[in-house]
N, C-alpha and C positions, 0 to 999 in steps of 0.2 A: 477566741470564740466571740460570736455576736449573738445577742439576744434581741430579737426584733418582733414587733407586733403593733397592732393598732392601739390607740389610746383606750385605757380602761381594761386591758386584758390581764393586768397584774404584774407588769414588768418591774416596777419599782418595789412592789411588795416582795417579789422573788429576790430582788437584789438585797433587801434587808435580811431575808432568810439566809441567803448565801453568806452574808457578813456574820450572822449569828453562828452559822455552822463552822466557820473558820475560827471562832473563838472571840469572846468579848475583849474589848480593849482593857489593858491593865496598866496601872501606874503605881510605882513604888520607889522608895528611897533605899539606897545601899550606903555603905560607908564612904564610897568613892563618888557616887553620882545619883542623880535623879533619873529614873528609867521610865520610858513610856513605850509600851508594846501595842502594836496595832497590826494584826495579821492581814486584815482586809481594809483597804482604803477606798471608801465609797464617796465619789464626787458627783455632784449634780452640775452638769455643764452650764455655765452662766449664759444668758442671752448674748448674742453678738460676740461669741468667744473668739479670741485671738490666741496665738501661741503664748504670749505673755500673760494674758488674763487667766488662761487655763493652768499655766505653770504656777501662778500665784495661788489659785484656788486649790491646787493639789498641795502646795506647801502649807496652806492654812489648815488643811485637814491633817497634815503631819505635825501640827502644833507649832508652826512658825507663824505667829499671828500679828507680827509687826508689818502690816501691809504697806505702810508708807515707806518703810525701809526697802521692802521687796520691790516696790514699784520704781525705785531709783536704780535697781540693778539691771544688768544686761541679761540676755537669754542664756549665754554661756554660764554665767555665775548662778543663775536660777537652776539650770540643769545640774550643776555640780552639787548644789544644796539638796535637790530632789534625790539624787543618787545616794548621797550621804545619809539622808533621813530615812530612805527606804531600807537601808542596811541597819541603822540603829534601832528602828522600830520593828525590825524583823518582819517586814511586809511580805506577804506571799501572793497577794492578788490586788490589782487596781481595777476598780469599776468606774467607768464613765457613764453615768445615767443621763438620759435626755440628750444623747449625743446628736440627735437631729437638729438641735438648736444652732449648730454651726452652719446649717444650711439656710437659716432664717434670713440673714442679711449678709452683705459684704460680697466682695469680688471672689470669683472662683479661685484665683491664685492664693488668696488668704485661706480659703477652706482647705486647699491642698497642702498649704504650709502646715496647718494644724495636724493634718493626717500624717504628714512626713515627720513631724515632731514626735507624734505618738510612736511611729515606727522606730525612731531614734531611741526613745526611752525603752521600748521593747528590747532593742539590741543591747543597750548598755546595762539596763537593770537586771536582765535575765529572769524577770518574773512576768507571768501572764497579765494581759490587760483585756478586760471584758468590756466590749462596746455595747451599749443598750440604747435602743430608741425605736422610732418609727421605721417602717420598711424603706423609707426614702434614703436611709444612710447607706444601703447596699450599693446604690448606683454611684455614690461618691467614692466609696472605698474601692469599687471595682475600676475606677479610672486611674488608680495608683497601683501599678502592678506589684511593687515590692510589698505593699500593705495588703492587697487582696490575697496574695499568696500566704500571708500569715493568718488569714481568717477563712480557712476552708470549712469550718464547722459553724453553722448558723442555725440556732434554735429559733423556731417560730412559735410564738404564743398566739392562740386564736380564741375568739369568743366560743362559748358552748354552741355546738351545732345541734339544734333541736330536731333535725331530721334523723339524727343518729340516736338510737335507743340507748346505747351505752353512755353517750354524752349526757343525755337527758337524765338518766339514772344517777350519773355522777353529780349533776347540778342539784338533784334532789338531796343527795347526801350532804352537799355543801350547806343547803338550807337547814337540814337536820342538825348539823354542827352549830350553825348560827343560833338555832333555837336552844340547844343545850348550853352553849357558852355565853350567850348574850341575853336571850329573851327569858328563859326560865329563871335565871338569877334575879330578874326584875320583880319576880313574885306577884304576877298578875293573878287576881282572883279567878278571872275567866279570860280566855284568849282564843283567838283564831290561830290554828296551826298553819305554818307556811307551806306544809306539804299536803294539806288537804286539796282535793281536786280543783276547786275554783280558785283559791288563792295561788296555788302553784301555777296553774295555767296563766293567770293574770300576771304573775311575776315574770314568767318566761316571756310573755308577749311584751310586757312593759320594758324589761331590761335588755332583751335580746342577748342575754348571757354576758352583758357588760358589767364587770364588777364595780366600776365606779358608779354606774347608774344604780346598781343594787344597793350600794352603800348609802347613796343620797336618799333613795326611797325609804330604806329601813330607818335611817336617822330621823327623817322628817316624820315618819309614821310613829315611831316610838316617842318622839318629843310630844306629839299631839296626845298620845294615849297617857303619858305620864303627867301631863298638865291637868288631866281631869281627876276628879276625886273618886270616881267609881272603881278604879283599879282594874280596868278591863282593857283588852286589846281586841278591836273589832275589825271586820272587813271594811267598815265605813271609815276607819282611821286611815287605811291604805288609800281608799278612794279620795278622801279629802286631801291627803298629802299629794297624790298623783295629779289632782286638778291643777296644781301650780307647776308641774314639772314638764318641761318642753318635750322630753322623750316619751311622755305618756299621751301626747296629743296626736291627732285631733280627737280620737275616740278613747277615752280613759278606760283601760282594760278592766279596772276594778268596778266599773259601773255597767259592765256587760253581763248578760245572763250566761249560764253554763253553756247553752247551745251556741250562743253568739261567740263565746270565747273559743269553743272548739272549731267553729267555722273560720274564725280569724286566724287561728294557729295553722289550720290546714291550708288556708290561702297563702299564708306567709312562708311556710316551710315545706310545702309539698308541691 
């Protein structure tokens, strides 16, 4: 399966959740050996990845951390080690996150070699491999028939679509959860609610449903509020934080009136 989508839609966060669902890593000693169990192996693809660098990264996640030794080994030996470690760690899933990085540089034959190596591991290990990245990885995978056939299921993550009432309601629920889990425990004496009409519209317009942008905005805003002594969280905190954020330019949504916000949202999403 492939998990694809633009930056900031939550792909890496979902990968972490999948890893948690498959069970936490476990390490223990028996009378005969030291055992390490890892049901989900999550690898962030390194920049300019080659077959060898990716194999070494995978082995590092499988607790073979003597990189200098691994770098002196051939691909066949690395592959044998990978297959052995996948068995001993009881791995049930491999995730390659940021897979689009193999497209960043290098010749097309090198990129195809990486893809064919993944197909080889799929065939020999007999466990699924989830490829995660930007939508550009589809074109590369589809140039290799034997690998494309192995990935008929392609989940696409998208930003919240604020033209869709159901999606907008879901985004409001996300903000409600953030308030419950993050903002309320901060114990502000007085605060602006994220789901009130003006803040909610401004957040929608500022972030465009991008979780990475939302995270940056909330982090900067809360930092400003917590640095003050009055123990409040105000709309002005959002406005000041947004002044320095490129995705809130040129017209800072938190400095617009309610009418101007409604007009801007209508223009953007209708």
